[in-house]
C-alpha positions as CSV (number, residue, x, y, z in Angstrom):
1,M,92.0,82.4,-6.5
2,A,91.2,85.8,-8.2
3,I,88.8,88.0,-6.4
4,E,86.1,89.5,-8.6
5,P,85.7,93.3,-8.5
6,R,82.3,93.1,-7.0
7,E,83.6,91.0,-4.1
8,R,86.4,93.5,-3.4
9,L,84.0,96.3,-2.4
10,I,82.9,96.2,1.2
11,L,80.0,98.5,2.0
12,A,80.3,100.0,5.5
13,L,76.9,99.9,7.1
14,D,77.9,102.9,9.3
15,V,74.3,103.8,10.4
16,P,72.8,104.0,13.8
17,S,70.0,101.4,13.6
18,A,69.0,98.1,12.1
19,D,66.2,99.7,10.2
20,E,68.6,102.2,8.5
21,A,71.0,99.4,7.7
22,K,68.2,97.4,6.1
23,R,67.0,100.4,4.1
24,L,70.6,101.0,2.8
25,L,71.0,97.4,1.7
26,D,67.6,97.5,0.0
27,R,68.8,100.5,-2.0
28,V,72.0,98.9,-3.1
29,R,70.4,95.5,-3.6
30,D,72.7,93.0,-5.5
31,S,75.2,95.7,-6.3
32,V,77.1,94.8,-3.1
33,A,78.1,91.4,-2.0
34,F,80.1,92.2,1.1
35,V,79.2,94.5,4.1
36,K,81.0,95.8,7.1
37,I,79.2,96.0,10.4
38,G,81.1,98.2,12.8
39,L,80.9,99.3,16.4
40,E,78.0,101.8,16.0
41,L,75.6,99.4,14.3
42,F,76.7,96.3,16.3
43,T,76.1,98.3,19.6
44,A,72.7,99.4,18.4
45,A,71.4,96.1,16.8
46,G,73.6,93.3,18.2
47,P,74.3,89.9,16.7
48,D,70.9,89.8,15.1
49,I,71.9,92.4,12.4
50,V,74.8,90.1,11.5
51,R,72.5,87.2,11.2
52,W,70.1,89.2,9.1
53,A,72.9,90.4,6.7
54,L,74.1,86.8,6.3
55,A,70.5,85.7,5.6
56,Q,70.6,88.2,2.7
57,R,73.5,86.3,1.3
58,K,76.0,89.0,2.1
59,R,79.5,88.3,3.4
60,V,80.2,90.2,6.7
61,F,83.3,92.0,7.9
62,L,82.6,92.4,11.7
63,D,84.8,95.4,12.4
64,L,84.9,95.6,16.2
65,K,88.6,96.4,16.5
66,L,88.8,94.2,19.6
67,L,91.3,95.3,22.3
68,D,90.9,93.8,25.7
69,I,92.3,91.2,28.1
70,G,93.2,88.0,26.3
71,E,90.4,85.9,27.6
72,T,87.8,88.4,26.6
73,V,89.2,88.7,23.1
74,K,89.4,84.9,22.8
75,R,85.7,84.5,23.8
76,A,84.5,87.3,21.6
77,T,86.4,85.9,18.6
78,A,84.8,82.5,19.2
79,A,81.4,84.1,19.3
80,A,82.1,86.0,16.0
81,A,83.2,82.7,14.5
82,D,79.9,81.1,15.5
83,L,78.0,83.8,13.8
84,G,79.6,82.9,10.5
85,V,81.3,86.2,9.6
86,T,84.1,86.3,7.0
87,F,86.4,88.8,8.7
88,L,86.9,90.0,12.3
89,S,89.1,92.9,13.2
90,V,91.3,93.3,16.3
91,H,94.0,95.7,17.2
92,A,97.5,94.7,16.3
93,T,98.9,94.1,19.8
94,G,100.6,90.9,20.7
95,Q,98.3,89.7,23.4
96,T,95.2,90.6,21.5
97,V,96.3,88.9,18.3
98,R,97.3,85.7,20.1
99,A,94.0,85.5,21.8
100,A,92.0,86.1,18.6
101,V,94.0,83.5,16.7
102,E,93.3,81.0,19.6
103,G,89.7,82.0,19.9
104,R,88.8,81.4,16.2
105,G,89.9,77.7,16.6
106,R,89.3,75.7,13.4
107,S,86.6,78.1,12.1
108,A,86.9,79.9,8.7
109,V,86.8,83.4,10.1
110,K,89.8,85.5,9.0
111,I,91.5,87.7,11.6
112,L,92.5,91.1,10.5
113,A,94.8,93.3,12.6
114,V,94.2,97.1,12.6
115,T,97.6,98.8,12.3
116,V,97.0,102.6,12.6
117,L,93.5,104.1,12.1
118,T,93.1,106.1,8.9
119,S,92.0,109.1,11.0
120,F,95.4,109.3,12.8
121,D,98.4,111.3,11.8
122,E,101.9,111.8,13.4
123,A,100.5,114.1,16.1
124,D,98.0,111.5,17.2
125,L,100.8,109.0,17.7
126,V,102.8,111.4,19.7
127,E,99.8,111.9,22.0
128,M,99.9,108.2,22.7
129,G,103.6,108.2,23.4
130,I,104.6,106.7,20.1
131,V,107.7,108.4,18.6
132,E,107.9,106.4,15.4
133,S,106.3,107.7,12.2
134,V,103.0,106.4,11.0
135,R,104.6,104.4,8.3
136,D,107.1,102.8,10.7
137,T,104.3,102.0,13.2
138,V,102.1,100.5,10.5
139,L,104.9,98.2,9.3
140,K,106.0,97.2,12.8
141,R,102.4,96.3,13.8
142,A,101.7,94.5,10.5
143,R,104.8,92.4,10.8
144,L,104.0,91.5,14.4
145,A,100.4,90.6,13.6
146,I,101.3,88.4,10.6
147,S,104.0,86.6,12.5
148,L,101.5,85.7,15.2
149,G,99.0,84.2,12.8
150,T,96.6,86.8,11.6
151,D,95.3,86.5,8.0
152,G,95.8,90.1,7.1
153,V,95.8,93.7,8.1
154,V,93.7,96.8,7.9
155,A,95.8,99.8,6.8
156,S,95.4,102.9,4.7
157,G,96.2,102.9,1.0
158,V,99.2,105.2,1.8
159,E,101.0,102.3,3.5
160,A,99.6,99.4,1.5
161,S,102.3,99.2,-1.1
162,M,105.0,99.2,1.7
163,I,103.2,96.3,3.4
164,R,103.1,94.4,0.1
165,R,106.7,95.0,-0.5
166,E,107.8,93.9,3.0
167,L,105.3,91.1,3.7
168,G,104.6,89.7,0.3
169,K,101.4,88.8,-1.5
170,N,99.8,86.4,1.0
171,P,98.5,88.7,3.7
172,I,95.0,90.1,3.1
173,V,95.1,93.9,2.9
174,V,91.9,95.7,3.6
175,I,91.9,99.4,3.0
176,P,89.4,101.8,4.5
177,G,89.5,105.6,4.1
178,I,88.5,105.3,0.4
179,R,87.4,108.5,-1.3
180,P,86.5,108.8,-5.0
181,V,88.2,111.7,-6.7
182,G,86.6,115.0,-5.8
183,S,84.9,113.8,-2.6
184,S,85.5,115.2,0.9
185,H,88.0,113.6,3.2
186,D,85.6,114.1,6.1
187,D,87.3,113.0,9.3
188,Q,89.9,110.8,7.5
189,V,93.5,111.8,7.1
190,R,95.2,109.1,5.1
191,V,92.8,108.6,2.2
192,T,93.1,106.9,-1.2
193,T,91.0,106.6,-4.3
194,P,89.6,103.2,-5.3
195,A,92.1,102.9,-8.2
196,G,95.0,104.1,-5.9
197,A,94.1,101.5,-3.3
198,I,94.1,98.7,-5.9
199,A,97.4,99.9,-7.4
200,A,98.9,99.9,-3.9
201,G,98.1,96.2,-3.5
202,G,94.7,96.3,-1.6
203,D,92.6,93.2,-1.8
204,Y,89.4,94.7,-0.3
205,L,88.2,98.3,-0.1
206,V,85.9,99.6,2.6
207,V,83.6,102.3,1.4
208,G,80.9,104.0,3.5
209,R,79.8,107.6,3.0
210,A,80.6,107.7,-0.8
211,I,77.9,105.1,-1.3
212,R,75.6,105.7,1.7
213,D,75.1,109.4,1.0
214,A,74.9,109.1,-2.8
215,A,71.6,109.9,-4.5
216,D,71.7,106.4,-6.0
217,P,73.8,104.1,-3.7
218,A,73.6,101.2,-6.1
219,E,75.0,103.3,-9.0
220,A,77.7,104.6,-6.7
221,A,78.7,101.1,-5.8
222,R,78.8,100.0,-9.4
223,A,80.9,103.0,-10.3
224,I,83.5,102.1,-7.7
225,Q,83.5,98.5,-8.8
226,A,84.1,99.6,-12.4
227,E,87.0,101.7,-11.2
228,I,88.4,98.7,-9.3
229,E,88.1,96.6,-12.5
230,V,89.9,99.1,-14.6
231,A,92.7,99.4,-12.0
232,L,93.1,95.6,-11.9
233,T,93.6,95.4,-15.6
234,S,95.9,98.4,-16.0
């Protein structure tokens, strides 16, 4: 089933409180259908902010990047499934992925495996004792996660086309680190424009600061959706 451009944009609610999240959603109104709730907001506001977003008829990507002992990941995944989120992220390690897939049971939640954070480069991998390149590490982790039953991966737009080429069209590819042309990279290293991410094979684009910090967040969201639509038809 084709995904509408409006559905492909995921607004990152990267704010420190429930009140700020609600104000941001009030500013974008119906321009956004899908939101990401990450560690910062979830720690500050807990499951109630997820329930609130769902009550506003928004789909939710619960981006907790779980990495813990198997039983903890299994139970946390089951709790996320009970909340009714659409996506849940975990790190792409074998034990973690197996536990998340088991924990979601027969629920509809899609498990996404985080390959390599978009703020990491080769030097960061070396610090962790990983001698492979970022590209090789991303592909290795993506292959492992998909083979163990995840529904998709989170990866930068730099590696998305490689993932598509190697793993085909079925895995969901969610791309963070999206920066419109001319905007600052901030703390991100491997960034992509909205059009570039779609051209590389991305299904969903996670955008935070470019919308959150805009003078008119709703207009910024619509501009990105328009760029997505053009990229899909070109």
